[in-house]
Steps between C-alpha positions, in 0.01 A plus 500: 500500500799623297556877479700642212765759573494799264827574327687771698626643171138585423373607843811708586559654160502880448180465298326324791604779738371763259171312467462488878560874533249566223241278672549689827460836325182395321342359817592812697357718223163327521491528880596868476225557244240351736612728783497800268141425397392457863665824612360690204153366570520587869635854449273600213194305610453337162307203638661265253333199659206569271712334233515178701374165375122465524400137430219429257471867399616616158624832636698306756713331233737798509621354828654208312781738407493754785410301813859383576612865498251612766510456878281601787777657705862489606450190714344313210781592260771437758379142546531444122827687433758252631342181358449679169864609487636154591270301273539728198879519535520121520274453200689746282842364597442123495239478224550804271356344184188371668459827693416682177182292483437415863482861622229627260301175520488507881439877512203487262389139545462518878277804459285334234455185705418700813253707297313179418503338846526801730245644740314819400749732665810707423816291459841666481860448604811328364452192718335299220801563278736416789322170562535409135872580480579324828309191386689499171841531668421232759362240256769571239775419747340168588453400136851593385685322782818703484665620819453870433128481414422262785683725747288795388183291531590407856569865580166608354314236698687592820425871462149494354365148543239626744352713222331186369215572741431813301334298224219404739201724590597538865515882518205708377708803397761301310475431127565126516363481145800694367736286707348176378494614138864601509609176669313284246662681209843486660484122543361446149768718339779331697389167353458642151846665494687235700745445211583870465805669653682177586840586647804316356601214727856459625667190355793321655788338314400150601159545335668520158742212564381201303772262619393205714684466834661172589269439793184532288343156449505424131299238325694174467555347161294188431681172568610291199290198414745210529275275301557720195875528527698363207854382544761671288666161432340317216401144582534240227176397339444127552465292188157351450514139378315427184183301529457142374286623217794694363722194531250284306500734201685346200796692379485651161 
C-alpha cells in the first residue's frame, strides 16, 4: 500500500496554521456551550431533558435538533467532551469543505434515524454526533491514503476504537440507537465525500524527469532481414539469347 505525502508547503503554511487554530476555537466553543447549558439547567432547574428525542412521537421530533445539546449530568457530559473536541477539531481542520455538510447532516440525520428505530424512551446527549464525526474521520483517512489522514485514523482508532461496542444494545441506559445512527451516517458521508479536501501531494524532482537512464532496458530494434538486402553495386544484366523462332524470321 502506497501512502502519499502531503506537500509541506501546504500543511505548514500560515493559512494551515490559522485554520487549525480556528478549528480548535470552534470545537472548544461547542464544548463550552454544552457545559453552559448543563450548568444553567442544574442551577435553575429548567429540566431541559423534556426537549430530548422521543422516538415515534411527533412532539419528540424537537429532539432531532436539541438532543445533542442535553446531558443527564456532569459525568455524562464529561465522557463526551474530550472525544467531541478531538473529533470536531480534526474534521474542521483536515476536511473543512466537507465539514460544512457533514456536521449538519450528522447532527440532524442521526436524530431522525434514531427517531425511527429507537425505543420509546428519552434519548439525549452528544454521543450520537460524536460517533458520526469519529466514523467520518476514521473512514476518510483510510480512503484517502495520505500519511496525514491515515495517521489521524490510527490515532482515532487507538483512542476510541473501543467505542464501537456502543452501537450494540448491551447497556439498557445507553442510547445505542443514536450511536448506531451517527456511525452509519459518518461512514456513508466519508464514502460520498472521499474526493473532497484532497491535500496536495509532494512531488520529487525525479518524478518530472522524463529522461531514460542508461541502465533501463530499452526495446531492441528489429534485426534486418538479410534476404531483402540489396547490394549497392549494380550487377550486369545477363543477355538473353534470342529464340530459334526469331532466327527463322525472314529479314525485311
